[in-house]
Structure formats: C-alpha cells, structure tokens
C-alpha positions as CSV (number, residue, x, y, z in Angstrom):
1,M,2.9,49.7,108.3
2,D,4.5,46.0,108.7
3,I,7.1,44.8,106.7
4,L,4.8,42.1,105.6
5,L,2.5,44.5,104.4
6,L,4.9,46.1,102.4
7,T,5.8,42.9,100.6
8,A,2.1,42.4,99.8
9,L,2.2,46.1,98.5
10,F,5.0,44.9,96.0
11,F,2.6,41.9,94.9
12,F,-0.6,44.3,94.3
13,L,1.7,46.8,92.2
14,M,2.4,43.9,90.2
15,I,-0.7,42.4,89.6
16,I,-2.6,45.9,88.8
17,G,0.2,46.0,85.8
18,L,2.9,47.9,87.0
19,P,6.6,47.1,85.5
20,I,8.6,45.1,87.9
21,G,11.1,47.6,88.6
22,T,8.6,50.2,89.6
23,A,6.9,47.8,91.6
24,L,10.1,47.5,93.4
25,G,11.1,51.3,93.2
26,I,7.9,52.3,95.0
27,S,8.1,49.3,97.8
28,A,11.7,50.2,98.6
29,V,11.1,53.6,99.1
30,I,8.0,53.1,101.1
31,T,10.1,50.6,103.0
32,I,12.9,53.2,103.6
33,W,10.3,55.7,104.4
34,Q,8.1,53.8,107.0
35,F,11.0,52.6,108.8
36,D,12.8,56.0,109.0
37,L,16.0,54.8,107.1
38,G,16.8,58.4,105.7
39,I,15.1,59.0,102.1
40,S,18.6,60.2,100.9
41,I,19.9,56.6,101.3
42,V,18.0,55.7,98.0
43,G,20.3,57.8,95.7
44,I,23.1,56.6,97.1
45,N,22.0,53.0,97.0
46,F,20.7,53.0,93.6
47,S,24.1,54.2,92.3
48,S,26.0,52.2,94.3
49,G,23.8,48.9,93.5
50,I,24.9,48.8,90.0
51,A,28.5,50.4,90.3
52,S,30.0,46.7,90.5
53,F,32.6,45.2,88.4
54,P,31.2,42.2,87.8
55,L,27.8,43.4,86.5
56,L,29.5,45.4,83.8
57,A,29.4,41.8,82.1
58,V,25.8,42.2,81.8
59,P,25.5,44.8,79.0
60,F,28.6,43.9,77.3
61,F,27.0,40.2,76.9
62,I,23.6,41.5,76.1
63,L,25.3,43.5,73.2
64,A,27.5,40.8,72.1
65,G,24.5,38.5,71.7
66,V,22.4,41.3,69.9
67,L,25.5,41.7,67.3
68,L,25.9,38.2,66.6
69,D,22.1,37.9,65.9
70,K,22.5,40.8,63.4
71,A,24.9,39.3,61.7
72,G,23.0,35.9,61.1
73,L,24.7,33.5,63.2
74,A,21.6,32.0,64.4
75,A,20.6,31.3,61.1
76,S,24.0,29.4,60.2
77,I,23.7,27.4,63.3
78,A,20.2,26.3,62.4
79,R,20.9,25.3,59.0
80,F,23.9,22.9,59.9
81,F,21.5,21.4,62.5
82,E,18.9,21.1,60.0
83,L,21.3,19.2,57.3
84,L,22.8,16.9,59.9
85,L,19.4,15.7,61.1
86,G,17.4,15.6,57.7
87,K,14.1,13.7,57.6
88,A,14.6,12.4,61.2
89,T,11.5,12.0,63.6
90,G,11.2,15.0,65.1
91,G,13.9,16.4,63.5
92,L,13.1,20.3,62.9
93,A,12.0,20.1,66.7
94,M,15.3,18.8,67.6
95,V,17.1,21.1,65.6
96,S,15.2,24.2,67.3
97,V,16.4,22.5,70.6
98,F,20.1,22.3,69.8
99,T,20.1,25.7,68.1
100,C,18.5,27.3,71.2
101,M,21.4,25.4,73.2
102,F,24.2,27.2,71.5
103,W,22.4,30.3,70.9
104,G,21.7,30.6,74.5
105,A,25.5,30.3,74.9
106,L,25.9,33.4,73.0
107,S,22.6,35.4,74.2
108,G,22.6,34.7,78.1
109,S,18.8,35.9,77.6
110,G,15.7,33.5,77.4
111,P,13.4,35.8,75.5
112,A,16.1,36.6,73.1
113,T,16.9,33.2,72.3
114,T,13.3,32.3,71.5
115,A,12.8,35.4,69.5
116,A,16.0,34.9,67.4
117,V,15.5,31.0,67.0
118,G,11.9,31.6,66.9
119,L,12.0,33.9,63.7
120,I,14.1,31.5,61.9
121,L,12.3,28.0,62.7
122,L,8.9,28.7,63.5
123,T,7.9,29.0,59.8
124,P,10.0,25.9,58.7
125,M,8.3,23.5,61.3
126,I,4.8,24.9,60.8
127,R,4.8,24.2,56.8
128,H,6.2,20.7,57.5
129,G,3.1,19.9,59.7
130,Y,4.1,20.5,63.1
131,D,1.5,22.3,65.4
132,K,2.2,25.4,65.9
133,N,1.7,25.5,69.6
134,F,3.6,22.8,70.1
135,A,6.6,24.4,67.7
136,G,6.3,27.6,69.9
137,A,6.8,25.6,73.4
138,V,10.0,23.6,71.8
139,I,11.6,26.8,71.4
140,A,10.2,28.3,74.6
141,N,11.5,26.1,76.5
142,S,14.6,25.2,74.6
143,S,15.4,29.0,75.0
144,D,15.1,28.4,78.9
145,L,18.6,27.0,78.7
146,S,20.1,30.3,78.1
147,I,20.6,31.2,81.7
148,I,21.8,27.7,82.6
149,I,24.2,27.3,80.0
150,P,27.1,30.0,80.3
151,P,27.8,33.0,80.1
152,S,25.0,33.3,81.7
153,I,23.6,36.8,82.8
154,A,21.6,34.8,85.8
155,F,24.9,33.3,86.9
156,I,26.7,37.0,86.9
157,I,23.5,38.3,89.0
158,Y,23.6,35.5,91.8
159,G,27.6,35.9,92.0
160,N,27.2,39.5,92.5
161,I,24.7,38.9,95.5
162,T,26.4,35.9,97.0
163,S,29.9,36.8,96.3
164,V,30.6,33.3,94.6
165,S,32.9,32.8,91.8
166,V,31.3,34.0,88.6
167,S,34.1,31.8,86.6
168,A,33.2,28.6,88.8
169,L,29.5,29.3,88.5
170,F,30.2,29.3,84.5
171,V,32.1,26.0,84.5
172,A,29.1,24.6,86.9
173,G,26.5,25.3,84.6
174,I,28.0,23.2,81.6
175,V,26.9,19.9,82.7
176,P,23.4,20.5,83.9
177,G,22.7,23.0,80.9
178,I,23.8,19.8,78.3
179,L,21.6,17.3,81.0
180,T,18.5,19.6,80.7
181,G,19.3,20.3,76.5
182,I,19.0,16.3,76.5
183,G,16.0,16.1,78.4
184,T,14.3,18.6,76.1
185,A,15.4,17.1,73.0
186,L,13.9,13.5,74.2
187,V,10.5,15.2,75.0
188,A,10.5,16.7,71.5
189,F,11.6,13.3,69.9
190,L,9.1,11.4,71.8
191,I,5.8,13.9,70.9
192,S,7.0,14.0,67.3
193,K,7.1,10.5,66.7
194,K,3.8,10.0,68.4
195,R,2.3,12.5,66.4
196,G,4.4,12.0,63.0
197,Y,6.4,14.9,63.0
198,H,9.8,15.1,60.8
199,G,12.6,17.2,59.6
200,I,13.2,18.6,56.5
201,N,12.7,16.5,52.8
202,Q,16.0,14.9,52.8
203,R,19.4,14.8,54.9
204,G,22.2,17.2,53.4
205,N,25.1,15.3,51.8
206,V,28.5,15.4,53.3
207,K,29.6,18.4,51.3
208,E,26.5,20.4,52.0
209,I,26.9,19.5,55.7
210,L,30.6,20.7,55.5
211,H,29.6,24.0,53.9
212,A,27.2,24.6,56.6
213,L,29.5,23.8,59.3
214,K,31.9,26.5,57.9
215,N,29.4,28.7,57.9
216,A,28.4,27.9,61.6
217,F,32.1,27.6,62.7
218,W,32.2,31.0,64.0
219,A,29.2,30.8,66.0
220,F,30.4,27.3,67.7
221,I,33.8,28.5,68.6
222,S,32.6,32.2,70.6
223,P,31.5,30.0,73.7
224,V,34.8,27.8,73.3
225,I,36.7,31.2,73.2
226,I,34.7,32.8,75.9
227,L,34.7,29.9,78.3
228,G,38.2,28.6,77.4
229,G,39.7,32.1,78.3
230,I,37.8,32.1,81.9
231,Y,38.6,28.3,82.1
232,T,42.2,29.0,81.5
233,G,42.5,32.1,83.7
234,I,43.4,34.5,80.7
235,F,40.3,36.7,81.7
236,T,37.6,37.0,83.8
237,P,33.9,36.8,83.1
238,T,33.7,40.8,82.9
239,E,36.4,41.0,80.4
240,A,35.4,38.2,78.8
241,A,32.2,40.0,78.2
242,V,34.4,42.6,76.7
243,V,36.1,40.2,74.4
244,S,33.1,38.5,73.4
245,V,31.7,42.2,71.9
246,F,34.8,42.9,70.1
247,Y,34.4,38.8,68.5
248,S,31.0,39.9,67.6
249,L,32.2,43.2,65.8
250,F,35.1,41.2,64.2
251,V,32.5,38.7,62.9
252,A,29.8,40.7,61.7
253,L,31.9,43.4,60.0
254,F,34.9,40.6,58.6
255,I,33.1,37.2,58.4
256,Y,29.6,38.1,57.6
257,R,30.1,41.7,56.5
258,S,26.4,42.0,57.4
259,L,26.9,45.2,59.4
260,T,26.0,48.4,58.0
261,W,25.7,51.9,59.7
262,Q,22.2,51.6,60.4
263,I,22.4,48.3,61.8
264,L,24.9,48.9,64.1
265,L,22.8,51.8,65.3
266,D,19.9,49.6,65.7
267,V,22.0,47.4,67.9
268,L,23.4,49.8,69.9
269,V,19.7,50.7,70.7
270,D,18.5,47.5,71.3
271,A,21.6,46.7,73.7
272,S,21.1,49.9,75.8
273,V,17.2,49.2,76.1
274,T,17.6,45.8,77.1
275,S,20.5,46.7,79.5
276,S,18.6,49.8,81.1
277,V,15.8,47.6,81.9
278,I,17.7,44.9,83.8
279,M,20.1,47.8,85.5
280,F,16.8,49.2,86.4
281,I,15.3,46.0,88.3
282,V,19.1,45.2,89.5
283,A,19.1,48.8,91.3
284,F,15.6,48.9,92.7
285,A,15.9,45.3,94.0
286,G,19.2,45.9,95.7
287,I,17.4,48.9,97.4
288,F,14.3,46.7,98.3
289,S,16.8,44.2,100.0
290,W,19.3,46.5,101.7
291,A,15.9,48.1,103.3
292,T,14.4,44.8,104.3
293,S,17.5,43.8,105.7
294,V,18.5,46.6,107.9
295,T,14.7,46.5,109.1
296,G,15.5,42.6,110.6
297,F,13.2,41.2,108.1
298,V,16.0,38.9,106.2
299,D,17.0,37.5,109.7
300,Q,13.3,36.8,110.5
301,A,12.5,34.8,107.7
302,A,15.6,32.9,107.3
303,E,15.3,32.1,111.1
304,F,11.5,31.0,110.5
305,I,12.6,28.9,107.4
306,V,15.6,27.2,109.4
307,R,13.0,26.0,112.2
308,I,10.6,24.2,109.2
309,S,12.5,21.2,109.0
310,P,16.3,20.5,110.3
311,N,16.8,18.2,107.3
312,A,18.7,20.1,104.5
313,I,17.6,18.0,101.5
314,I,13.5,18.7,102.8
315,M,14.8,22.4,102.7
316,I,16.0,22.4,99.6
317,I,13.1,20.7,98.1
318,L,10.6,23.0,99.7
319,I,12.7,26.3,98.7
320,N,12.9,24.7,95.1
321,L,8.8,24.7,95.2
322,L,8.8,28.1,96.3
323,L,11.2,29.2,93.4
324,L,9.1,27.4,91.1
325,I,5.7,29.3,92.0
326,L,7.8,32.8,92.1
327,G,8.9,31.7,88.9
328,M,5.7,31.7,87.2
329,F,5.1,35.4,88.5
330,I,8.6,37.3,88.4
331,D,11.6,37.4,86.1
332,A,14.6,35.7,87.3
333,I,16.8,38.6,88.2
334,S,14.1,39.7,90.7
335,I,13.5,36.9,92.3
336,S,17.4,36.5,92.7
337,Y,17.5,39.9,94.8
338,L,14.3,39.1,96.6
339,V,15.0,35.8,97.7
340,M,18.7,35.1,98.1
341,P,19.3,37.7,100.6
342,I,17.1,35.3,102.9
343,L,18.4,32.1,101.4
344,L,22.1,32.8,102.3
345,P,21.7,32.6,105.9
346,V,19.8,29.4,105.3
347,L,22.7,28.0,103.1
348,H,24.9,28.9,106.0
349,A,22.9,27.3,108.7
350,F,22.6,24.0,106.9
351,K,26.4,23.9,105.1
352,I,25.0,24.1,101.8
353,D,27.3,24.7,99.1
354,P,26.5,28.0,97.4
355,L,28.4,27.4,94.4
356,W,26.0,23.9,93.9
357,Y,23.0,25.6,94.9
358,G,23.6,28.2,92.5
359,V,23.3,26.1,89.9
360,I,20.1,24.7,91.4
361,F,18.5,28.0,91.8
362,I,18.9,29.2,88.3
363,T,18.0,25.6,86.9
364,A,14.8,26.4,89.1
365,L,14.1,29.9,87.9
366,A,15.0,28.7,84.5
367,I,11.7,26.7,84.3
368,G,9.6,29.9,85.5
369,Q,10.4,31.3,82.1
370,A,8.1,28.8,80.3
371,T,5.7,28.4,82.7
372,P,2.4,30.7,82.6
373,P,0.9,33.3,83.7
374,V,4.3,35.3,83.3
375,G,6.5,33.3,81.3
376,V,8.5,35.4,79.3
377,N,9.4,32.9,76.6
378,L,6.0,31.9,76.6
379,F,4.6,35.0,75.6
380,T,7.6,35.7,72.7
381,A,6.5,32.5,71.2
382,A,2.9,33.1,71.2
383,N,3.4,36.3,69.6
384,L,5.9,35.0,67.0
385,I,3.0,32.6,66.1
386,N,-0.2,34.7,66.3
387,G,-1.4,32.5,69.0
388,S,-2.4,32.6,72.6
389,V,-0.4,31.7,75.7
390,D,-2.7,29.4,77.2
391,G,-2.1,27.1,74.1
392,V,1.7,27.1,74.1
393,A,2.0,26.7,77.6
394,K,-0.5,23.7,77.3
395,Q,2.2,22.1,74.9
396,A,4.9,23.0,77.1
397,I,3.5,20.7,80.2
398,P,5.7,17.6,79.1
399,F,8.8,19.8,78.6
400,V,8.1,21.4,82.2
401,I,7.8,18.0,84.1
402,M,11.1,17.0,82.3
403,D,12.8,20.0,83.4
404,I,11.6,19.6,87.0
405,L,12.9,15.9,87.0
406,I,16.7,17.1,85.9
407,L,16.1,19.7,88.6
408,I,15.3,16.9,91.2
409,I,18.6,14.7,89.6
410,L,20.8,17.9,90.1
411,T,19.6,18.3,93.7
412,L,20.3,14.6,94.5
413,F,23.7,14.3,92.9
414,P,25.6,17.7,93.4
415,A,28.5,16.0,92.0
416,L,27.1,16.4,88.4
417,C,27.3,20.6,88.9
418,L,30.7,20.4,91.1
419,F,33.1,17.9,89.4
420,L,33.9,20.4,86.5
421,P,34.9,23.2,88.5
422,R,36.9,21.1,90.6
423,L,38.8,19.6,87.8
424,A,39.3,23.5,86.4
425,G,40.7,24.2,89.6
426,L,37.8,26.8,90.4
427,Y,36.3,25.5,93.4
C-alpha cells in the first residue's frame, strides 16, 4: 500500500464522519504496520508526542479561559463596549468584534470565544433588528482572532513543531491580530450602515462608562500581565499559562466572587475535556507525521513542492491557497502537524523566515475556522441562533474576503509581523 493511499484513507475516514483524532490514529497505525516500522513504537511516540514542556501551556491556557468565562468577564467587556459605542451605526456588531478580540486573548480558542461572546451578544443584536445570520457571522469571524492574538494555542503548537520561539510568535501575532480585528470591524460597519443596523438605545454617560471600565478592568489587564511577563522575560509562555490560571482563580474568587465548588468542578471538567481532545489529536498527528517522515514521504513531498516554482512569493501564495482549502475541512492543530513537517524543508530551501511564516500560517488557518463545510466557529454560531450553517456562511463571505486581503498584506510586508519581536529583542 502506497503512502498516498494511506493519506487518502485518512481523508476517507474523515468524510465518513470519524473524529479527526481517530482518523489520524487509524491512518498512523496502518502506516507503521504497512511499512514495518515496529508497531511497538506507537505507545512510545504517543507519550513522547505530548510529553513536551511547551505543550503544558495548552491545558493551562484552556483552564484559565474557562475560569474567566465562568467569572463573567466576557459580559463585563461587552457591557463596556456597548456603553462606549451607544447608538453608533453597527454599534452592537462592532461591540461583538472588539469583545471577541479581547476575549480571544483570554481563551485562545475560536469555538470557545464564539460560544462565550455569542451567548451574551447574539440576543441583543437580534432584538435590535440585526439579521440573525449576520449576527452569527460577525461573532464567528471575529472569533478567528482567538488563534492569532496571543496567547494562542495554535502558536504554541506551531512553535513546538518548528522549534520557533513561542514568545516571539506571541509578540509577532499582536499587529496582525489588531489589523484583522480592524478589518473585521470595518466590514461590520459598512454592512450595518447599508442595512441600517445600530447599537443600543443610547450611549452611556461618563459615570456609566467608567463604572463599566472598572468592572472590565480585570479582563483588560489579563493579556497585559501575560504578555508583559513574557515580553520582559519574567516567565516563559508555559510559565505564563500557569500564572494565568492563578490570576483567573484570584479574579473569580476574590473580585467577582462567582466561583462555587460546583462551578469549579464544572470548570475542571470542561477544561479537561477540551484539553483531552486537543492532546489526543496532537499525539496521533505526531505519530502520523513521524511515520510519513521515516518512510521518506515528507522529503519527497518537499522536493516536489520546491520544483513547482523557483519564486518564493509564488510558492507562499500557492501554500496559502492550500491552507485555505485544507482549513475548510480540517482543524488548525491537525493541519499544523500534517503540513508543517513537509513545509519546513521548503522554508529552508527558499530561506523563508519561519517566525514570519508562522504568523502567515496561523492567519491562514484562522480563516478556515469560519469557512464551510467544517468551519467550527460557523457551527457554534449556527447552534446558538438555531439556524443553519449555510445561512451564517453566506453572511460570512465579506468577512472572509477581508481576512484574505489582510493575509495578502501580511505576506507582502513581513515587517508588520517582525518589527515587534525585533523591538522586544526576541528575534
């Protein structure tokens, strides 16, 4: 059986509805068995694939995000922006974008951000006359920012695969995340202006805005503490994840006083389930990548890609197109493990900066979270409005176009990704 047939088996297993982790596991085991690589290696690779210090950050950041969600910080962020924007054209739509930007910096997960912000803002948007599919599309696309704006689980995975500094990746993602957020807000404003969508009935007065800012203060400074500690070298990204958990516990227990023993138990269960799903995918994707590398498939695929064009820009454009297509069917973590082992030799061959391309890579994968047929953010938003994925996806098209334009800009101007890491001395 050829390695290409095994790859086809993987996609077939996904098409028939098997979870991505299971499809990867079956494909990996068959690859090892077919090429007689030693079936006993599966257990060793399974444990070693997730026994990585940088990967410890993943469950801790997830736990911190769930804790802050239960503490009600998403609602406090949304309330501040509501009062600030008031009756502005597209006010609630832009509130959704900015809330997702800040919440994404806390959760690091697109679906989690879609759910947390959607539960708070979808009902007010629909009540004020926004089309429900448009409302869902705004939040689904804004939640893409969760894997671009640091701290990002996707950046941790990329750094673990490529040995690129996660701290540098976090800092490099700040400007692209802000640009993408501004682009999303612009699209939301233009569509809202055309359709006559507005915000709440009136803008808050200074006293109300300051009170809302006070309530949201603990949410706003969380990324500052995490990124500031990394930026100044006080702690590593993994240590920052642990700090974020203790910070979240402090806020939930002593500031908002919203954490009971039952809620804490629910938090631990939710965080454990989410972390287990991610680590299951990481473990089997790592085994599959190792097997294809040992069999020579990775080298052959890299050589084939290098021969397509001698021009680095054309090569990057083609790879980005591939990522956009893959993002329609596969989650970002799985794509990272399936594609990056092949792309690394290509990056070296064309002397492409892996830090810069890491931002491009994750930005391209973020777009896939809001593109059908398997856009996880779209499914989450559609469930919240009791609507169809197709309905939300149609309204998401202008946002996806803007995201692609931002991706092109970041590709053409690497300095947008690199000047902050250089300024911080991380590059």
